[in-house]
N, C-alpha and C positions, 0 to 999 in steps of 0.2 A: 601419521596421515600427511601426505604430501599434497598441499593445495594445488601445486602447479601441474599435478598429474590428473586432476579432476577434469571431466569433460566440460568444455566450454570456458575453462578458466582463461585461456589466452584471448579468446574473443571478448570476454568481460574486461580483461586488462586493457585491451586495445580501445574499447569503448571508454574506459576510465581515463586513459591518457588523452584521448580526443576531447573528453569533457573538460579536462583541466584547462585547455586552451580555447574552449568555445567562446568565452566572453570577448576574446580579441576579435572575433569575426562577426558577433551579433551586435550590431550597432543600434538597432531599433529597440527602444525600451519595452514596447508591448510584447515583442517576441521573447525578450528575456523574462518578462512576467509569465508568459505561458510555459517557458522552460522550467521555471522555478515551481510552478503549479504541477507540472508533469513529474518533477523529481519528488515532490511531496506525495504524489499519487504512487510513485514507485515504492515508497516506504509502506503505504497502506496495502498495495497490491501484493508485495512480498508476504505480508501477513496473511492475506486472503489465499495466496498460493499455498501456504504452509498447511492450512486446514482443508483447502479444496483440492489442490493439485497433488500434494504428497499423501494426505490422509484419506481423501475421497469423500469428505463431508462438506456439503455446500452450505456455507453460512451466509445469511442475508441480514447480518447485523453489523457488518464492518463499518458502514457510515455512522451507525449509531455509536459504536465504540470510538470512532474518530471524534464525534461530537462530545462524548464524555471527556476525552483528553483535552479537547479545545477549551471547554468550559472550565475544567479543573485548573488548567494553566492560567487562563484568563482571570478567574476569580481570585486565585491565590496572589496574582500580581497586582490586580486592581483594587481588590477589597482588603487584602491583608498586607500588601506592600512587599511581598516576597520578591527577590531578584528573579528576573526572567530566566536566567541560566538554570536556576534551581527548579523553577516551576515547569520548564520544558521536560525535565527529567522526572518530575513528580507525576506528570500526565500519564506516561506508560505504566508507572508503578501502581497508580490508583486504578487505572483501567484494567490492568491485569488482576488486581485484587477483586474488582467487581466480576471479572470473567470467571474467577474461581467459583463464586456462588451461583452464577447463572449457568455456567457450563456443566457443573456436576449433575444437576437433574436433567438438563436438556440432552446430554450425550448418552443418556440411558435409552433414547429412541434413535432410530436409524433412518437413512434414506430421506424420502420426502417429508417425513414427520419432523426430522431434525431441522430441515429448511423452514418448515412452517413455524416451528418454535422460535427460531432465530428471527424470523420475520416479525413475529409478535414482539420480541425484545426490541427490535429497531423501532417499531411503532410506539411502544411504551416510552422509550427514551426520547423520541421526537416529541411526543405529547407532553412529557414532563418539561422539556426545554421550552416548549411553546407556551404552556399554561402557568408555570411557576415563575411568573414575571417579576415577582419581588426580588428574586435572586438572579435569574437569567436575563431579565429584560424583555422576555417574550418576543413578539414580532418586532418590536422597536430595537431590540438588540443591545449590545454593549459597545459604545464607541470608544475611541482612543485607547485601544489595546496597545500596550507599549512594545517596542522592539527590544531585543537584547541590548544590554549596555555595551559600550565600546571596550575593546581589548587593547592592551598596550604591550608591545614587545620591544623594549628598549625605546628607541626614538620613533618606532613605527606605531601608528594608531590605526586600529581596525574598527571602523564605525559601521553599524548596520542601518543607519539612517540614510536618507538621501534617495534620489529618484533612480539612480543607476542600479541599485540592488546587487552590485557585483559580489559584495562580501556575503550577503544573505544567500546568493546562489552557491557559493562555496560551502556555506553551512549546510544547506539542504543536500548538496552533492555528497558531503561527508556522511550525513545521516543515511542517504540512499545506499552509499557504498557499505556502510555498517550493516544495514538490513540485508543486503545481498550476501555479505560475508557470514552473518549469523545464519541465514538460510542454508548456505553451503556447508557450514560446520555441522548443522543439524542433519542435513540430508546425507552426508557422507560419514555419519557416526552410527553407532548401534541403534540409537533412537530413531534415526532416519530410516534405517532398514526395517525397523518394526513398523513405522508409519506406512512405508510402502507395502508391507505385507498386509496391513489392515486394509489398505485401498484395494489390493488384489483379492484377498479372501479373508475377511475378518473372522469368520467361523472357524477356519482352519488355524488361524493364529491363536484363537482361544483354546482350540483343541490341544495345541502343543504346550499349553501352560502360560501363555502370555496374558497378563492382566491388561487387556486392550484399553480399558476405560482410563487407566493412568496416562497412557501415551496420548490418547485422544484429548484428554483434559490438558495435558502439557501443550499440545499443538494449539488448542483453542486459546489458552492463556497467552502464549507468545504471539499468536495472530492478533488478539485483541490489544496487546501491549504495543505492537507496531502501529496499529491503527490509532491508539492514543498518542503515540509519539508524532505521527503525521498530523493529528489534530492540533497539538501544541504548536508545531511548526507553522501550520496554516493560520492559526489565530493570530500569532505574533507577526506574521508576514502581512496579512490583509489589513490588520489594524481595526477591523470592525467585525463583530460576531453576532450572528443571529441563527436560528435553528434551520433555515432553509437548506444549507448545503449538506445536512445530515439526515435527509429523508431516505425512504426506501429506494427511490430511484437511483440515488448515488450508490447504494449497496449493490444494486443490480449492475451499475456501471463497473464497480470493482470486480464483480464476477465476470463481466464481459472483457475487462482488461486482461484477466488471467486466461480466458478462453482464446481471445484473439492472438495474444502473444505466444501462448503455448503452455497449457496447464502441466504442472509438474516439472518445469524447466526453470533454471535460475535466470536466464535472460528473457524469458517470455513475458514476465510482468513488466520489465522495463519497456519492451517494445509496445506491449498492450497499453501501458499508462500513457505513453506519448500519443498513441493512436486515439485514445479516449479523450485526451485534452485538446489535441490539435485538429482532429477531424471535424468536430462541430464548428470550429472557428473558420476553417476553410470553406465550409458549406454556407457561410453567411452571404456569399455572393448570390445565392438563391434563397433569400431569407424566408419567403413564403412556404417553400417546400423543404426547408432545412431539416426539420425533425423527421419528415417522411423519408427523405433521402438517407439520413443517418440511420434510421431504422432498417431500411432496405439493405444498406451496405452491411450492417451487422448480421442480418438474417442470411444474406448470401455468403458472407465470410464464415458463419457458423456451419452452414450446410456443406460448402465446398472445401473448407479448411477446418475440419473437426478437431485436428490436433494443433492448430495454431500456426502462426507464421514462422516461428523459430524452428520447429521440427521440419517444416517444409523446406526451408532454406538449407538446413543441415543435410537433409537427404539429397538435395540438388548438388551441394558441394561434394558430398561423398561419392555421388555418381560421376561427377566430373573428375575427381581424383582417381577413381578406379579406371575411368576411360583413358586418362593420361598416364596411368601407371605409377601414380604417386601414393604415398601413405595417407590414409584418411585421417 
């Protein structure tokens, strides 16, 4: 399998190269903060896209799984004293382990019923995080969540402390790139082709002998694991953890990020994640009507751009290439 022959690979590489030099041009710390949050969302949205865009099952539990990863990583580092580097990787492992047990029964149902079941999972996770205050801190939360320890490369010291957050930016950028690469490897493998066949016609896939529940469970586990990784990165970046960011509304935002960018595409979750993070901030100029305006923009985009921004741009570029006699 040649990665460079995959559709959209070159655009993704161009975005990656631009991202490497982005801190040199972003001088405002708050903008860098928003970019880091958007990259964390890219990790979560890639997981959402795997189950929603590739497999055709809409999960409303992504923020809940993100919360599981965030609290696992935080509690291991603050209560047990584990190194942050190891707890960040324990977060997706533990979240994937949980997804095995909740995914097996829930994937026995289809369509809207699956969405309702995952919605219930998110509500249960949020309620546990909120009420089990002896462990999670409840509404008061957990303060002083540590950052990853510094790294040394000879005479060079890479510290993740400080207000500039440059090195943490490169950490989440690497994790976002890893999530995109993982999604690409899955999509253009035999497993990915089976997932796409499930999205197109699950009954036909079962009729030709495919055990679809195995592939659906795999997609659900990887999706939840990426959400857990995003939760670990989020917790150790913000430095304070409470259940508020892991409610159902954030799971709906993850779904919207995939839809806005382009469901079933590799670059769609990237575009959608930046839109979901930056759009509410730019609407603060009309704070009284911010949420109303945000909702209207999302409704209009969903109606008039049902396939997302990335497919629309791709079709426009293909049309221009055909007009100019170039190869698409």
